[in-house]
N, C-alpha and C positions, 0 to 999 in steps of 0.2 A: 883105919885110915884109908881104906880102899875107896870109900864113898867120896873122899875129897878129890880124888883123881877124876871121878865121873861127874861130880857136881860142882866144880870149881867156879863155874860161871854164875851159880846162884849166890855164892859168897861175894863175888864182885858186885852183883846187883844189889845185895843187901847193904854193902858198904856205900855204894853210890846213893841209895835211898837215904841212908843216914847222913851223908854229906849234904844232900839237898834239903833235908829237914833242918839241919843246923843252919844252913845259909838262910832259909826262910825265916827261922826264928830271929837271927841276927838282923835281917832286913826289916822285920816288923818293929824292932826297937828303935830304928832311925826315925827321927822326926824332921822331915824336910822343912817344915815351916819354921821350926826353931833354928835350924841351921841357916836358913836364908835370912832370918832376922838378925843373926849374930855373926854372919860370915866375915872373914877378914878382908881388908881392902887389897886389891891386886896392885902390884907395883906397875908403874907406867911401862908401856911397851916400847922397846927400843927397835926402831926400824933401821937395820943396817943396809937395806937395799938402796937407800938414797946415795950412799957413797959409791956404790957399784954402778949406778946409772951413768956416771961420767965415762966409764971405761967400756963403752959399747964396742963389741967386736963386729957388729954388723957393718957391711959396707955402706958408705954414704951415697944416697941417691943424688944424681946431678940436678 
């Protein structure tokens, strides 16, 4: 187990390469055209800034 102390960084690199390979495989399974064709509708956006516009803290110009 003495080699683990000397070559710990190689184990980290191998793990990172494994993670990147799995991410690449998962991203290849995604079909963006199919998602865009069947994507859910977004709820309407609520703009709460309109009620704050009346409470301006800026001084009024004469």
